C-alpha positions in Angstrom: 0.0 0.0 0.0 2.8 2.4 0.9 4.4 2.0 -2.5 1.2 2.9 -4.3 0.6 5.9 -2.0 4.1 7.2 -2.7 3.8 6.7 -6.4 0.4 8.4 -6.8 1.1 11.1 -4.2 4.4 12.0 -5.8 3.1 12.1 -9.3 -0.1 14.0 -8.6 1.7 16.2 -6.0 4.2 17.2 -8.8 1.3 18.0 -11.1 -0.4 20.2 -8.4 2.9 22.0 -7.7 3.3 22.6 -11.4 -0.1 24.2 -11.5 0.8 26.4 -8.6 4.0 27.5 -10.3 2.1 28.2 -13.5 -0.3 30.4 -11.6 2.5 32.5 -10.1 4.9 32.6 -13.1 2.1 33.7 -15.5 0.7 36.1 -12.8 -2.7 34.6 -13.0 -3.3 35.9 -9.5 -3.6 39.5 -10.8 -7.1 39.1 -12.2 -10.3 37.3 -11.2 -11.4 35.3 -14.2 -12.1 31.7 -15.2 -8.6 31.3 -16.6 -7.1 32.5 -13.3 -9.2 29.9 -11.4 -8.1 27.0 -13.6 -4.9 26.2 -11.6 -6.9 26.1 -8.3 -9.7 24.0 -9.8 -7.1 21.8 -11.5 -5.4 21.2 -8.1 -8.7 20.1 -6.6 -9.4 17.8 -9.6 -5.9 16.4 -9.3 -6.4 15.6 -5.6 -9.8 13.9 -6.3 -8.3 11.9 -9.2 -5.3 10.8 -7.1 -7.4 9.5 -4.3 -9.8 7.8 -6.6 -6.9 6.0 -8.4 -5.2 5.0 -5.2 -8.4 3.5 -3.8 -9.1 1.7 -7.0 -5.6 0.3 -7.2 -5.8 -0.9 -3.6 -9.2 -2.4 -4.3 -7.8 -4.4 -7.2 -4.9 -5.7 -5.1 -7.2 -7.5 -2.7 -9.4 -7.1 0.3 -9.7 -3.5 1.2 -11.3 -2.2 4.4 -12.6 1.2 5.2 -9.8 2.2 7.5 -7.1 1.2 5.0 -9.0 3.2 2.3 -9.2 6.3 4.5 -5.6 6.0 5.6 -4.4 5.6 2.0 -6.5 8.6 0.8 -5.3 10.8 3.6 -1.7 9.8 3.2 -1.9 10.5 -0.6 -3.4 13.9 -0.1 -0.9 14.8 2.7 1.9 14.0 0.2 0.2 16.1 -2.5 -0.1 19.0 0.0 3.5 18.6 1.1 4.9 18.8 -2.4 2.7 21.8 -3.3 4.0 23.5 -0.1 7.5 22.9 -1.2 6.8 24.6 -4.5 5.4 27.6 -2.6 8.6 27.6 -0.5 10.6 27.7 -3.7 8.6 30.8 -4.8 9.2 32.5 -1.5 13.0 31.8 -1.5 13.9 32.1 -5.2 11.3 34.3 -6.9 11.3 37.6 -4.9 10.1 39.7 -7.9 7.0 37.5 -8.2 6.2 37.4 -4.5 6.9 41.2 -4.1 4.4 41.8 -7.0 1.8 39.6 -5.3 2.5 41.4 -1.9 2.0 44.8 -3.6 -1.3 43.7 -5.1 -2.5 42.5 -1.6 -1.4 45.8 -0.1 -3.4 47.7 -2.7 -6.5 45.6 -2.0 -6.0 46.2 1.7 -5.9 49.9 1.1 -8.9 49.8 -1.2 -10.9 47.9 1.5 -10.4 50.8 3.9 -11.5 50.2 7.5 -12.5 46.6 6.7 -8.9 45.8 5.6 -7.2 47.2 8.7 -6.9 43.8 10.5 -5.5 42.0 7.4 -1.8 41.2 7.7 -0.3 40.7 4.3 2.9 39.1 5.5 1.0 36.6 7.7 -1.3 35.8 4.8 1.7 35.1 2.5 3.7 33.1 5.0 4.6 29.5 4.4 2.7 28.4 7.5 -0.5 29.9 6.4 -0.1 28.4 2.9 0.7 25.0 4.4 -2.3 25.1 6.7 -4.6 25.9 3.9 -3.1 23.2 1.6 -3.3 20.5 4.2 -6.8 21.4 5.3 -8.1 21.5 1.8 -6.4 18.4 0.6 -7.1 16.3 3.7 -10.8 17.2 3.7 -11.0 16.3 0.0 -9.1 13.1 0.6 -11.4 12.0 3.4 -14.5 12.7 1.5 -13.4 11.1 -1.8 -11.8 8.0 -0.2 -14.9 7.2 1.9 -17.2 7.9 -1.1 -15.1 5.7 -3.5 -14.8 2.9 -0.9 -18.6 2.9 -0.2 -19.5 3.0 -3.9 -17.1 0.2 -4.8 -18.3 -1.8 -1.7 -21.9 -1.5 -3.0 -20.9 -3.1 -6.3 -18.9 -5.9 -4.6 -20.9 -7.0 -1.6 -18.2 -9.3 -0.3 -15.9 -6.3 0.5 
């Protein structure tokens, strides 16, 4: 099981990290449009697909129980979140012009918000810890939901599971 989780988590984590890098290198964060939302939606779809394929692969290997399915799904999504966080760390450390541009856009939005934006801390929002928490919470919740749904749907088709 661990081998499958490492393979799928690494492969799909790399794809999710690539989408994050595409988003920042192409400055898609500057506008609110469908095109700028594609990397985020793609990351969610990548996470769903990874968990689905891991559970399906483990189901084909043999007897799969709910706990093992949940554990594999959560481990896969944690690996995806970790690799995506490493890509963000790369941006913070090695791409100061991109991150400074993003910071200036956030500062402008804070000023435009007026009193409502006074409590918003841009540096805290852009920190690695904040990004890591959001990635892990998003990916782990997706992983739990999808792994339990895939397991239950596959168990309905195979009553001996």
